[in-house]
C-alpha positions, 0 to 999 in steps of 0.5 A: 130766245135766251136760254135759261137753265135751272138746276133743281126743281124744289121750291126755288126751281119750281117758282122760278120756272113758273115766274119766267113762264108767266113773265118772259115766255116769248123771250126765254126758253127754260130747261128745268133739270132734276134727278127725281121724278116728283116733288114733295112738300117738306112738311109732308114728311111729317105726315108720312112719319106719323102715318097720315099719308103715304109717299104716293099720296104726297108726291107731285109728279114732274110730268104734271108740270106743263108751263109755256116755255118750260121743259122739264128733264129728269137728269143727273147733273154731273158737271158745271162750268160756271165761266161758260155756263155749260152743264153736263148731265148723264144724258145731255149737255146744255149751254145757258145765257142764264144759269140758276143753281138750285140743287139744295143741300144733301144729307151726310149721315156718315158725318156722324159716327154710328148714325147710319148703323144706329140712328133714325132721321125723318128729313128724307122720305126714305128716312121718314118711312124707316122711322115710321116703321120703327115707332110701333116697335118702341115700347118706352124708354129714352128718345134722344132727338139731336140736331147734329149740325147747323145750318139745317133745313126748316129750323122748326122741324126738330121741335115739330117732330118731338111735339108730334111724337109726344102726341103719338106716344100719348095715343099709344099709352106709353108717354109716361114710360118715355123720356123725351130729350131734344139737344141742339147747338143753337141758342133757341128753337127759332133764333130769329123769333124770340116770340116763337121760340118762347112758345115752343119752349113753353109747349115742350116744358108743359109736355115734360120734354127736356131741352138742351141748347148749345150742345152737340152730339158728335157720334153714337155707339149703336151697340151700347145705345150711347150718344157721345157729347164733348164732355159726357155720354148719354144713353138712349133707347131711340136716337133721332138725328137731324142730319149734317147738311152739305152742299152737293159735290158737283157744286164744290167741283165747279168752284162755286163754293166758299166756306161750304156753300155757294157764294152769292150776293145776298141781294141779287143771288148772283155768283161771282160768275156773270149770268150765274145765280144760286138760290135756296139751300145750296146758297149762303145768303145769311138767311135760314135754309127753308123752302119759303126762302128759296121761293122768295129768292126765286122772285128776286132772280126772276127780276134779275133775269127780266131786267137783264133782258128788258132793262129796268131796276130789279127788286133786291131779295128781301128775305121774306117768308112765312113758316107754319109750326106744328105745336101738337094737339092739332095746334099750329102757329104761323111765323111771318119772317122779314129778314131785311125789314127796316131796323132789323129782322122781324118774325112775329108769331100768330097762334097757335090755333086750329085755324092755322092748321087750315092755313097750312093746308091752303099753303100747300094747295096753292103751290100744288095748283100753281106749279102742277095744276093739281 
């Protein structure tokens, strides 16, 4: 039996452990390690933010994860030796024949001066709850939503947040008393898809949401309620930031990173260390950071491991995924992305429409059933 150790039980780790259980349960023993006791689908944080569901209603406990040949351990990874494929946690040590790093990206709120003291975010569950509790106290004024650095998880999420906030403010009767402004260093909302970007821009314009590209907020003054740009300051009454993302420190200490992220072969997800792979938000593949891409990368890594054991030619990572985009007013768009299509990336958009809201719900239901038997 070969030993497979997977660090991180997000989209990538959950899908990979499920695939290995399905395909290689008689040939591998899988240890899946995560410091948390439950998983939450990323888009559920918007449901928490706007009060549609609670933390407990969206959490998927890892104790529900029962797969043949897979053992889940709730532990914190403290050290990784990629040469020997040895992992140390706060409770044990593991030696792997195949080591897969899927630890995601951390949020560095301290990287933006003043953000911890005077800003809000909804990329974490705690942050979504904190902003949810702040919104009823907001009585109007200027809301500045800023993408604080790139790359960041889920490219549509800042625009989903502002469009759903528009609906929330309309419902409270204070939209006319509020200015909404989105600022991003990127040239477009969803750069890989001009069609989706144009749809998002049109929707924001129709709702009188100001949109500024290729600009960045470098810090905020919580007392003065001012955001600092490179060449000017801008006042706000409520500041919402998409936090600076960074690779977990344990991966830096392990010598796995280059230019801030884990270095991998973009087609195999292999690191320079034999038997060591990385996928998802911690890895640099040339593809945006999102759960659906971690999931498709897991299929490529499963093929690599199967080929190493059984022989054969694995399929390269194709960079495919689908993305649902909340457009407000109950409308949802769907973007089908193929980064490695012949002739270059393709990302057509379907909708928006109410039918894709139902598809999004089904997307979550399928993964809850596949990974947690719920």
